[in-house]
C-alpha positions as CSV (number, residue, x, y, z in Angstrom):
1,X,122.9,105.2,66.9
2,X,121.9,103.5,70.2
3,X,118.4,101.8,70.4
4,X,116.8,102.2,73.9
5,X,115.8,98.6,74.4
6,X,113.9,97.1,77.5
7,X,115.7,94.8,80.1
8,X,115.2,91.4,79.5
9,X,112.7,89.7,81.9
10,X,112.8,85.8,82.0
11,X,110.4,83.6,83.0
12,X,109.0,80.2,82.9
13,X,105.7,78.4,82.5
14,X,104.3,75.2,83.2
15,X,101.0,73.6,82.2
16,X,99.9,70.0,83.3
17,X,96.6,69.0,81.7
18,X,94.5,65.6,82.0
19,X,94.5,65.1,78.4
20,X,96.6,67.2,75.9
21,X,94.7,69.4,73.5
22,X,95.6,71.5,70.3
23,X,93.2,73.2,67.8
24,X,90.4,71.2,69.2
25,X,91.7,67.8,69.0
26,X,93.5,65.6,71.7
27,X,97.7,65.2,71.4
28,X,97.8,62.7,73.9
29,X,95.9,59.6,75.5
30,X,96.5,60.6,78.9
31,X,98.0,63.7,80.7
32,X,100.4,65.9,79.2
33,X,103.0,68.2,80.7
34,X,104.4,71.3,78.7
35,X,107.3,73.5,79.8
36,X,108.2,77.0,78.3
37,X,111.3,79.0,79.3
38,X,111.1,82.6,77.9
39,X,112.6,86.0,77.7
40,X,110.4,89.1,77.6
41,X,111.5,92.3,75.8
42,X,109.0,94.8,75.9
43,X,106.4,93.7,73.4
44,X,108.7,91.0,71.9
45,X,108.9,87.4,73.5
46,X,111.8,84.6,72.5
47,X,110.8,80.9,73.9
48,X,111.4,77.5,73.7
49,X,108.6,74.8,74.5
50,X,108.3,71.0,75.0
51,X,105.4,68.7,75.4
52,X,104.7,65.1,75.4
53,X,102.7,63.3,72.6
54,X,100.7,60.1,72.0
55,X,101.9,59.1,68.8
56,X,103.3,55.9,67.2
57,X,106.3,58.0,65.4
58,X,107.3,60.1,68.3
59,X,107.1,61.1,71.8
60,X,107.3,64.8,72.1
61,X,107.1,68.1,70.2
62,X,109.7,70.8,70.9
63,X,109.5,74.4,69.5
64,X,111.6,77.8,69.1
65,X,109.0,80.6,69.3
66,X,109.3,84.2,68.4
67,X,106.2,86.3,69.1
68,X,105.2,90.1,69.3
69,X,102.1,91.6,71.0
70,X,101.6,95.2,69.7
71,X,98.7,97.5,71.1
72,X,97.0,99.9,68.6
73,X,94.0,101.9,70.2
74,X,91.4,99.4,71.7
75,X,92.7,96.3,69.7
76,X,95.4,94.1,71.4
77,X,97.2,92.2,68.3
78,X,99.6,89.2,68.3
79,X,101.6,87.7,65.9
80,X,104.3,84.5,66.4
81,X,106.3,82.2,64.2
82,X,107.4,78.9,65.6
83,X,110.0,76.1,64.2
84,X,108.3,73.0,65.7
85,X,110.4,69.6,66.0
86,X,109.2,66.1,67.0
87,X,111.3,64.5,69.5
88,X,112.0,61.0,70.4
89,X,111.3,59.8,66.9
90,X,110.8,56.2,66.4
91,X,110.5,56.0,62.6
92,X,110.8,58.1,59.3
93,X,108.2,61.3,59.4
94,X,107.8,64.6,58.6
95,X,109.0,65.6,61.9
96,X,109.7,69.4,61.2
97,X,107.3,72.2,60.6
98,X,107.3,76.1,60.7
99,X,103.5,77.5,62.1
100,X,102.7,80.8,62.0
101,X,100.0,82.5,64.4
102,X,98.2,85.7,64.3
103,X,95.4,87.1,66.5
104,X,93.4,90.1,67.5
105,X,91.5,90.9,70.7
106,X,88.9,93.8,71.9
107,X,87.7,94.2,75.1
108,X,84.2,95.6,75.6
109,X,84.1,96.4,79.6
110,X,84.0,92.7,81.3
111,X,83.7,91.0,77.9
112,X,86.4,90.4,75.6
113,X,86.4,89.1,71.7
114,X,89.4,87.1,70.5
115,X,90.0,85.7,67.0
116,X,93.3,83.8,66.3
117,X,94.7,82.1,62.9
118,X,97.3,79.4,62.8
119,X,99.1,78.5,59.4
120,X,101.2,75.9,58.5
121,X,102.7,75.7,55.0
122,X,103.7,72.0,55.6
123,X,102.5,70.3,58.9
124,X,104.0,67.5,61.0
125,X,103.5,64.1,60.0
126,X,101.4,63.1,56.9
127,X,99.5,66.4,57.0
128,X,100.6,69.3,54.5
129,X,99.0,72.8,54.2
130,X,97.1,73.4,57.2
131,X,94.9,76.5,58.7
132,X,93.0,76.8,61.7
133,X,90.7,79.9,62.4
134,X,89.1,80.2,65.6
135,X,87.2,82.7,67.8
136,X,85.1,83.5,70.4
137,X,84.4,85.4,74.0
138,X,85.4,85.6,77.3
139,X,83.3,87.0,80.1
140,X,85.1,88.3,83.5
141,X,82.8,87.0,86.4
142,X,85.3,88.8,89.2
143,X,88.7,89.8,89.0
144,X,89.7,86.0,89.4
145,X,87.0,84.0,87.3
146,X,86.6,83.9,83.6
147,X,84.0,81.9,81.4
148,X,84.7,81.4,77.6
149,X,84.2,79.7,74.6
150,X,85.2,79.4,71.0
151,X,84.2,77.6,68.0
152,X,87.0,76.9,65.3
153,X,87.6,75.6,61.7
154,X,90.6,73.4,60.4
155,X,91.2,72.9,56.9
156,X,94.1,70.4,55.9
157,X,95.4,68.8,52.9
158,X,96.2,64.7,53.2
159,X,94.4,65.1,56.7
160,X,90.5,65.5,57.7
161,X,88.8,68.7,58.1
162,X,86.8,69.5,61.0
163,X,85.0,72.1,63.0
164,X,85.6,72.2,66.5
165,X,84.3,74.1,69.9
166,X,85.0,74.4,73.5
167,X,83.6,76.3,76.7
168,X,84.8,76.4,79.8
169,X,85.9,78.4,82.9
170,X,89.2,79.5,84.3
171,X,90.2,80.5,87.8
172,X,93.2,82.3,89.1
173,X,94.2,80.8,92.4
174,X,96.8,83.2,93.3
175,X,99.4,85.1,91.2
176,X,100.5,82.5,88.3
177,X,98.6,80.0,89.0
178,X,95.3,79.2,87.1
179,X,92.9,76.3,87.0
180,X,90.9,75.6,84.0
181,X,88.2,73.0,83.2
182,X,87.0,72.8,79.7
183,X,84.5,70.8,77.4
184,X,85.8,70.2,74.0
185,X,83.7,68.8,70.8
186,X,83.8,68.5,67.2
187,X,82.0,67.4,64.2
188,X,84.1,64.3,63.6
189,X,83.7,62.2,66.6
190,X,83.8,59.3,64.4
191,X,87.3,59.6,63.3
192,X,88.6,58.2,66.5
193,X,89.6,58.8,70.3
194,X,91.6,61.8,69.4
195,X,88.4,63.6,68.0
196,X,86.3,62.2,70.7
197,X,84.2,65.0,72.9
198,X,85.8,65.4,76.6
199,X,86.2,67.4,79.4
200,X,89.9,68.6,80.0
201,X,91.2,70.4,83.5
202,X,94.4,71.8,83.3
203,X,96.7,74.0,85.5
204,X,98.8,77.1,84.2
205,X,101.9,78.0,86.5
206,X,103.8,81.1,85.5
207,X,106.9,82.4,87.4
């Protein structure tokens, strides 16, 4: 029996940000660079990813990712599994972790509502089980400009729980290049610099 698979469609994505952010808190003390080569096979994507970190135990984080994005009626679904590994490890740490993501998106004209959940059974570093659930709207102002916001909650074992929010504007300059300016905040800015409120500017390039 032969399967009619779509031809592979390779690509690469780069992100440069004034501060690395993940799940509502900072990952770097300064700029972050992310590189993600991938191959698209219809709704399935296989990718590798690396980004720099500011950590006393490691200098970066690499991931191997498999994701799928099926559409059912008016709903767009997404699911992925990622195996994460810290790179440039400088001292003993829990430097490997599985991470599972699921999301659902629904459009209402120019308004899109998205809900996302990220679960790790044993997160990197000292944290153990972790779940982050986030949701919010995106409004299309014109074909190149979008404003969006989200609020999320992260619960962790052996690490602080927190509630985070963000709001910002993204503009596509031309095909494959998007600029984003976004304000991030959370309810635990007393926990140090990585939890501080901040404005982050980023550029995403896809080829």
